[in-house]
Each structure stands twice: as C-alpha cells, then as structure tokens.
C-alpha positions in Angstrom: 25.4 -27.7 43.0 22.7 -28.2 40.4 24.5 -25.5 37.9 27.6 -27.7 38.5 25.7 -31.0 37.5 24.2 -29.3 34.7 27.6 -27.9 33.4 29.4 -31.4 33.7 26.7 -33.4 32.0 26.9 -30.8 28.9 30.4 -31.4 29.0 30.1 -34.9 29.2 27.8 -34.7 26.2 30.0 -32.2 24.0 32.8 -34.5 24.8 31.1 -37.9 23.5 29.9 -36.0 20.8 33.6 -33.9 19.6 33.8 -35.8 16.2 30.7 -33.9 15.2 32.8 -30.5 16.2 35.7 -31.3 13.7 33.6 -30.9 10.4 35.1 -27.8 8.7 32.5 -24.6 8.5 30.5 -24.9 5.2 31.2 -28.5 4.7 28.3 -30.9 4.2 27.6 -33.2 7.4 29.3 -36.4 8.4 27.4 -39.2 8.6 26.8 -39.8 12.3 28.1 -42.8 13.9 24.8 -44.6 14.6 22.2 -45.4 11.8 18.5 -46.2 12.4 16.9 -49.0 11.3 13.3 -48.5 11.9 11.0 -45.7 13.3 7.8 -46.7 15.2 5.8 -43.2 15.5 2.7 -42.6 17.1 1.1 -38.9 17.1 -2.1 -37.3 18.1 -2.5 -33.6 16.6 -4.5 -31.1 18.7 -5.8 -28.2 16.1 -7.6 -26.2 18.6 -4.3 -25.8 20.9 -2.1 -26.2 17.8 -0.1 -29.0 19.2 1.3 -32.5 18.3 1.6 -35.2 21.0 4.2 -37.8 19.9 6.3 -40.6 20.8 8.7 -42.4 18.8 10.8 -45.8 19.5 13.9 -45.7 17.4 15.7 -48.7 16.6 19.2 -48.3 15.7 22.7 -49.8 15.9 26.5 -48.7 15.6 27.8 -48.5 12.4 31.6 -48.0 13.4 34.1 -50.0 15.4 34.1 -48.3 18.8 31.3 -48.0 21.4 28.8 -45.0 21.2 28.0 -43.5 24.9 25.7 -40.3 23.7 23.7 -39.9 20.3 22.9 -36.8 18.5 19.6 -36.4 16.8 17.8 -33.6 14.8 14.8 -32.1 16.8 13.9 -29.2 15.4 11.8 -27.1 18.0 10.3 -30.1 19.6 9.8 -29.9 23.2 11.1 -33.1 24.9 9.0 -34.6 27.6 11.5 -37.6 28.3 13.7 -40.1 26.6 13.4 -44.0 27.8 15.5 -47.0 26.7 12.7 -49.7 28.4 11.5 -48.4 31.5 15.2 -46.7 32.5 15.1 -42.7 31.8 17.9 -41.3 29.9 19.7 -38.0 30.3 19.4 -35.4 27.5 20.1 -32.1 26.5 18.9 -29.5 23.8 21.3 -27.5 21.8 19.4 -25.2 19.0 17.8 -28.0 16.8 19.6 -31.0 17.7 18.6 -33.2 20.7 21.6 -35.0 22.7 20.9 -38.4 25.0 23.3 -40.0 26.6 23.2 -43.9 26.9 23.5 -45.5 30.2 25.0 -48.4 28.2 27.6 -47.9 25.6 25.7 -48.7 22.0 28.5 -51.6 21.0 28.8 -53.1 17.3 26.5 -55.7 16.1 24.1 -55.3 19.0 20.6 -53.0 17.8 19.2 -50.9 20.8 15.8 -49.0 21.2 15.1 -45.7 22.8 11.9 -44.2 23.1 11.2 -40.2 22.8 8.4 -38.3 24.3 7.7 -35.1 22.9 5.2 -32.1 21.8 5.3 -30.1 18.4 4.1 -27.0 17.7 3.9 -24.8 14.7 7.1 -24.5 12.8 8.2 -24.1 9.0 8.0 -27.6 8.3 4.6 -28.4 11.0 1.9 -26.4 9.7 -1.4 -25.7 11.8 -4.6 -24.4 10.6 -8.1 -24.5 12.6 -9.3 -27.5 10.3 -5.8 -29.0 9.3 -2.1 -29.9 9.9 0.7 -31.3 7.6 4.3 -31.7 7.2 7.4 -30.7 5.1 10.3 -31.2 7.3 10.7 -34.4 9.4 12.7 -33.3 12.2 9.6 -30.4 12.9 7.5 -33.1 13.9 9.5 -36.3 14.9 13.3 -36.5 16.5 15.3 -38.3 13.7 18.7 -38.3 12.0 17.9 -36.5 8.8 21.5 -36.7 7.1 22.1 -37.5 3.7 22.0 -41.2 3.0 20.2 -42.4 6.0 17.1 -44.7 5.2 14.8 -46.6 7.6 11.5 -48.3 7.6 8.7 -47.0 9.4 5.4 -47.4 11.1 3.3 -44.6 11.8 -0.1 -44.3 14.0 -2.2 -41.3 13.9 -5.2 -40.7 16.2 -7.5 -37.9 14.9 -11.0 -37.0 15.7 -13.5 -39.0 13.9 -14.6 -36.0 11.5 -11.3 -35.8 10.2 -9.0 -37.4 7.2 -5.5 -38.8 7.9 -2.6 -39.5 5.1 0.6 -40.9 6.0 3.8 -42.0 4.2 3.3 -45.4 3.2 0.5 -48.1 2.9 -2.6 -47.5 5.2 -2.7 -51.1 7.0 -5.2 -50.6 9.6 -8.3 -48.3 10.4 -10.0 -48.6 14.2 -11.8 -46.7 16.3 -10.9 -45.9 19.9 -12.1 -43.6 22.5 -14.2 -41.6 19.9 -11.4 -41.4 17.9 -10.1 -42.6 14.4 -6.9 -44.2 14.7 -5.0 -45.4 11.1 -1.8 -46.9 10.8 0.3 -46.5 8.0 3.5 -48.5 6.7 6.8 -47.9 5.0 8.8 -51.1 4.4 11.1 -50.0 2.0 14.0 -48.3 3.8 13.5 -44.6 3.0 15.3 -41.3 3.8 13.2 -39.7 7.0 12.8 -36.7 4.4 10.0 -38.6 2.7 8.3 -39.2 6.1 5.3 -36.9 6.4 1.5 -36.8 7.2 -1.6 -34.8 7.0 -4.9 -34.4 8.6 -7.8 -32.5 8.1 -11.6 -32.0 7.4 -11.1 -33.1 3.7 -13.5 -34.6 0.9 -12.4 -37.9 0.2 -12.4 -39.5 -3.4 -10.9 -42.9 -4.4 -10.2 -44.6 -7.8 -7.6 -46.6 -9.4 -4.8 -46.3 -12.3 -2.1 -48.6 -13.4 -2.9 -51.2 -11.0 -2.3 -48.1 -8.1 -5.0 -46.9 -5.5 -5.8 -43.2 -6.2 -6.3 -41.0 -3.0 -7.6 -37.3 -3.4 -8.6 -35.2 -0.4 -9.6 -31.7 -0.8 -9.3 -31.7 -4.3 -12.2 -33.3 -6.2 -12.4 -36.5 -8.6 -11.7 -34.5 -11.7 -8.0 -35.0 -10.5 -8.2 -38.6 -11.2 -8.2 -38.7 -15.2 -4.7 -36.3 -15.3 -3.0 -38.2 -12.4 -3.4 -41.3 -14.1 -2.6 -40.2 -17.3 0.6 -38.6 -15.5 1.5 -41.6 -13.7 1.0 -43.8 -17.2 3.4 -41.1 -18.8 6.3 -41.4 -16.3 6.2 -45.0 -16.2 7.0 -45.3 -20.0 9.4 -42.7 -20.4 11.3 -44.0 -16.9 10.6 -47.6 -17.8 9.8 -47.7 -13.8 6.3 -48.5 -12.3 5.2 -46.0 -10.0 7.2 -47.1 -6.5 4.3 -48.0 -4.4 0.7 -49.2 -3.9 -1.1 -46.5 -3.3 -0.8 -42.5 -4.2 -2.6 -39.9 -2.1 -2.8 -36.2 -3.2 -3.9 -33.5 -0.5 -4.9 -30.3 -1.5 -4.2 -28.0 1.8 -4.0 -24.4 3.0 -1.5 -22.5 2.4 2.0 -22.8 0.3 2.7 -26.5 0.0 4.5 -26.6 -3.8 7.3 -28.5 -2.5 5.7 -30.9 0.3 6.0 -34.3 -0.8 6.4 -37.8 1.0 6.4 -41.4 0.3 3.1 -42.3 -1.5 1.9 -38.6 -0.5 1.9 -35.2 -1.9 0.7 -32.1 -0.7 -0.2 -29.3 -3.2 -1.9 -26.1 -2.6 -5.9 -26.4 -2.7 -5.3 -23.1 -5.1 -4.2 -25.5 -7.8 -7.1 -27.9 -7.5 -9.3 -24.5 -8.0 -7.5 -23.6 -10.9 -7.5 -27.3 -12.6 -11.0 -26.9 -12.6 -10.7 -23.5 -14.5 -8.0 -24.4 -16.4 -7.9 -28.3 -17.1 -4.3 -27.8 -18.9 -2.4 -26.5 -15.5 -1.2 -29.8 -14.8 2.2 -28.8 -14.5 2.4 -28.8 -10.7 0.4 -31.7 -10.3 2.8 -33.9 -12.5 6.2 -32.5 -11.2 5.1 -33.5 -8.0 4.2 -36.8 -8.8 7.5 -37.3 -10.4 9.4 -37.0 -7.4 8.1 -40.4 -6.4 10.3 -41.4 -9.3 12.9 -39.2 -8.7 13.6 -38.5 -5.1 11.8 -42.1 -3.6 12.6 -44.6 -6.2 15.9 -42.8 -7.4 17.1 -41.2 -4.1 20.4 -38.7 -4.1 23.2 -39.3 -2.5 23.6 -36.0 -0.8 21.7 -32.4 -1.0 24.6 -31.5 -3.5 23.0 -33.3 -6.2 19.5 -32.2 -5.1 18.7 -31.0 -8.9 18.5 -35.2 -9.7 15.1 -35.1 -8.2 13.8 -31.2 -8.5 15.5 -30.9 -12.2 14.7 -33.8 -13.3 11.0 -34.1 -12.2 10.5 -30.2 -13.5 11.5 -31.7 -17.0 9.4 -34.5 -16.8 6.8 -32.5 -16.2 7.4 -30.0 -19.4 7.6 -33.1 -21.7 4.2 -34.5 -20.3 2.5 -31.2 -20.8 4.1 -31.2 -24.5 2.6 -35.0 -24.9 -0.6 -34.3 -23.7 -1.0 -30.7 -25.0 1.2 -30.4 -27.9 4.8 -29.0 -28.8 3.8 -25.5 -28.0 2.8 -26.4 -24.3 6.4 -27.9 -23.8 8.1 -25.0 -25.1 6.0 -22.9 -23.4 7.0 -24.5 -20.3 10.8 -24.9 -21.4 11.2 -21.3 -22.1 9.1 -20.7 -18.7 12.3 -22.3 -16.5 14.9 -20.7 -18.5 13.1 -17.4 -17.8 13.1 -18.1 -14.3 16.6 -19.3 -14.2 17.6 -16.3 -16.3 15.9 -14.1 -13.6 18.1 -15.7 -10.8 21.5 -15.3 -12.6 20.5 -11.8 -13.2 20.2 -11.6 -9.3 23.5 -13.3 -8.6 21.9 -16.4 -7.2 23.5 -18.8 -10.1 25.6 -21.9 -8.7 26.8 -25.3 -10.3 23.8 -27.7 -10.2 26.0 -30.0 -7.9 26.8 -28.1 -5.3 28.6 -29.1 -2.6 29.0 -28.2 1.3 25.1 -28.1 2.1 24.1 -29.2 5.7 20.3 -29.5 5.5 18.0 -30.1 2.3 16.4 -27.0 2.9 19.7 -25.4 2.6 20.0 -27.1 -1.0 16.6 -26.5 -2.2 15.0 -23.5 -4.1 14.6 -22.5 -7.5 18.0 -23.4 -8.9 18.5 -27.2 -8.7 14.6 -27.1 -10.2 14.4 -24.5 -13.1 18.1 -24.6 -14.1 18.1 -28.3 -13.7 14.9 -28.3 -16.2 16.8 -26.0 -18.6 20.0 -28.1 -18.5 18.2 -31.2 -19.3 16.6 -29.7 -22.2 19.8 -28.8 -23.6 20.9 -32.2 -23.3 17.8 -33.5 -24.8 18.7 -31.2 -27.9 22.5 -32.1 -28.1 22.1 -36.0 -28.1 18.7 -35.8 -29.7 15.2 -36.9 -28.0 15.7 -40.9 -28.7 18.9 -41.2 -27.1 17.8 -38.8 -24.2 15.0 -40.8 -23.5 17.8 -44.3 -23.6 19.8 -42.4 -21.3 17.2 -41.4 -18.8 15.7 -45.2 -18.8 19.7 -46.5 -18.6 20.1 -44.0 -15.2 17.0 -44.9 -13.9 17.3 -48.5 -14.3 20.5 -48.9 -13.0 19.9 -46.4 -10.1 16.8 -47.7 -9.1 16.6 -48.0 -4.9 19.8 -46.5 -4.6 21.5 -43.0 -4.1 22.7 -41.4 -7.3 25.2 -38.6 -7.9 25.8 -36.6 -11.1 28.1 -38.5 -12.3 25.7 -41.6 -12.5 23.3 -39.5 -14.7 26.3 -38.8 -16.8 27.5 -42.1 -17.3 24.2 -43.0 -18.5 23.7 -40.2 -21.1 27.6 -41.4 -21.9 26.8 -44.7 -22.5 23.8 -43.5 -25.6 26.2 -40.7 -26.9 29.2 -42.4 -28.3 32.5 -40.5 -28.3 31.8 -38.7 -24.6 33.6 -40.9 -21.8 34.4 -38.7 -19.1 31.6 -38.7 -16.4 32.0 -36.3 -13.4 34.3 -33.5 -11.9 37.2 -35.3 -10.8 37.3 -37.0 -14.4 37.1 -33.9 -16.3 39.8 -32.0 -13.9 42.5 -35.3 -15.2 41.3 -35.1 -18.4 42.1 -31.3 -18.5 45.2 -31.5 -16.7 46.6 -34.6 -19.1 45.9 -32.9 -22.0 45.0 -29.6 -22.0 44.7 -28.9 -25.7 42.5 -31.8 -26.1 38.9 -30.1 -26.2 36.4 -32.0 -24.3 33.2 -33.5 -25.8 30.1 -31.3 -26.0 28.4 -33.3 -23.6 31.1 -33.2 -21.4 31.3 -29.4 -22.0 27.8 -28.7 -20.8 28.2 -31.0 -17.7 31.4 -29.3 -16.9 29.6 -25.8 -16.9 26.2 -26.7 -15.8 26.5 -29.2 -13.2 30.1 -29.0 -11.7 30.7 -25.2 -12.4 34.1 -25.6 -14.4 34.4 -23.2 -17.1 35.2 -23.5 -20.8 38.8 -23.4 -20.8 39.1 -23.5 -24.9 36.4 -20.9 -24.7 38.5 -18.7 -22.5 41.9 -19.4 -24.9 39.8 -18.3 -27.5 38.7 -15.1 -26.1 42.3 -14.0 -25.0 
C-alpha cells in the first residue's frame, strides 16, 4: 500500500509539472509558472562535520492566469528535512537536482504565498568545505531556489557561526550580535537580484577594512596591500562605464582552493594564492580587476539568459585588460590582449569554439567556461580597433546606461556600438538574416560582419562567394 501511495504521489507531481517536460532537448529552460519575490535564509555551517544546516522562507506568486498545484525548484544535492506552509507540512519529492513540492491549496494569481524549507547541505561543486573555511559558488548547492535565467528576488541572509570565524554574505551587513556563544550576522540585498548572485563565505580570516569612492572595502584573508589596487580599479571602472560601483560595500575573500569564478553581490572570492602573488608581483592585478568588473557586468547589467554570458565574462575580462594598460602602460595592455587571444586560439585548435551568443544552455555552469571570457575579450578588442578608442568607450557607456538594472542581450550592446558608429544599423541575428535575405548582394557593414561572425556564428557570405 505504501508503495502505491508513493507512486500515486509521484504521478500527481509529474502531472502537475507536465509543462516542464515538453521543453525540447537542448532548448533553454522555460520560466517556471511562479516567480520568487524574496528569500529569507538562515544557515549554520558546521566545519567539523562539513555540513550546513539551513532554513529558507520563500515568498512567491503565480505569474500565470491559472492555478498552480505544485512547485519545482533547483535544489542540487540538498537533503530536505521538511517543507512547511505556516504550520502545515507539505508533501515533496526529489528528482536528481530538483525539488517538487505539492501545495495543499492551489497558488492562484495575485495572492502571494510563503513556504519554508528545512534542509542540510554537504560538500558539493558549489559548496566548498575546508577544516577552517566554507564558501559557495552555485546557489542551488546551498539553498533551494529558482535559478532560471531572468529570475530576480531580494534576499535576507542570517549566518550563525563560531565566534572566531569571520563571515561575508551577499548585500549589506545590517546586524551583528552574539547568541549562545556564537556570532550571528545578518545581510540584506534590497535590489531584486538573480539567485546566482547569492553567496557567502565563512572562515578564520584576518580582516582589514578601508573606504574608497564612498564604498566600504573589506578584505578577508588578503591583507591591507589589496586596498590601493582595488580602489584604483574601482575608480577606473566607474570612469570608463559611467556608473558608480553598484553597492555600499565590497568584500574580497581570499580562500583555499580554486575560486577564480566565484562571485556574489558585493562579494568576490579569490584564491589565496592570488594574494600571495600580489605581495610578490604588485602588477598582477588582472584577476582582481576582472572579478570586480563583474559587479558592473553581471550585477549592475544582468544578462537576459545564459546564452549571452559573454556580456558579463567577456566585458569584465576586457575591462581588466584595459585597466592593466592604464596602470602599467600600453605593453601591459597588449600583453594581456595577446594572452586572451592565445587562450582563445588554443580553444579553437581543440575544437571548442562556438558563437558567443550560443542558445540552448540550461544552467550557468554549462554556459560558462573560457570561451565567453577569452573569446569575448578578444572580440571587444577587435571592436575597439574597428570603431576607434573614443567611439568604443562611448558605446560601452551608452550600453551600460541603457541597460543598468536591466537584463541585456547581445543585440543591446550591438545597438549601442551602432549608435556611435555611423553607417552600421543592423543589430541582432534576426536583423542580419533579414538583411541578407532582402539584399544578398549588399555586403554588411564591417561592425555588422564582426558581430555576425563572432557573436551570432553567421559565416561571411561575401567571403564565401569570393572564394568560389
């Protein structure tokens, strides 16, 4: 009888979520029929046991016109202890990395509801434990959430930790208190933000603080020598982009292991080896600046979906190259541009090349890697050479201003460069295809050709005709 009940419950959940099964293989995931407004998370890491005990209250609402009877969430390898709505327990199932929750009352439009999930998390690709540290890089490995592209929510994060450990979380530190021999910190992120930008770090770090450009800088584990180059990079990025750093605090945490792509809102995780290298080679600032630039391109300007991840990774890498040139001279700039091109050329030789705006990615982890970063930086260098330095920076500032606090696409940055580059006015893959179909004998403008080939993966038809 129990087996039959379990089968029936699983079948019910499957039927409730049938919409998610009709997505073609290889297609980008559809938005879920609900959207989360706010996550209220409380976590207590146990470093000795390599466990994180968590509870999250999730306020959500129906984004469709029909009632919803079950919810699907991303939950990595989390062990779910229970799901509640008020005091009532809700039935739930796990299926690989997904959590399915059956609602006792349908979720109807215009009626927000809150559910609470209690869970445990252990070591995972996005949750790294060490004897004296723990930190995150993938949200669903430490919190149940909806991590689909385009989702935005606010966050309140409470971290309970041993008194000898320092904590850092997404957003602004709003409270610190002692409780039962432990230190409790509370972090608030008031701007709706994609869950990918939720994160924390905890460990036995030495702490240093300073101020720059009206922003409180906090260094955990890196030493005060990090302040000056961070402040210089922050000032440079604000000048080049036309936008101030998007927050009141910025924390850099230097951690064990490889954390080169671990970033959160107001928080960057860098490998501790980078701090050691900076002490020996003060000019080795590329990784530090690249990570900081993601606060502008990734957080200030989000990407609409994972297909255009280069708008975060590639733009940030190029800005790191440019800052190196401003600080250490033209040779440093050209050296870093050449390094990006060499890495990209090696990826091409290994058969790993792809269009920068590649559709069909289901997770950020699938879309990430070296191509968006190094091919993206190499592409932007070509754009700067083609349109000229002054027009390039004007175009980047226009793009940043137009898309600030919004989710951008490749077409958006192309339109910005078109606006400062007279004679080029076909932004986007569909526009390019339509232009070619309407007048195939009319060659595209150079900037359009560059976007066609590098960003959208459209071969140069005029070159093909000449080679026949």
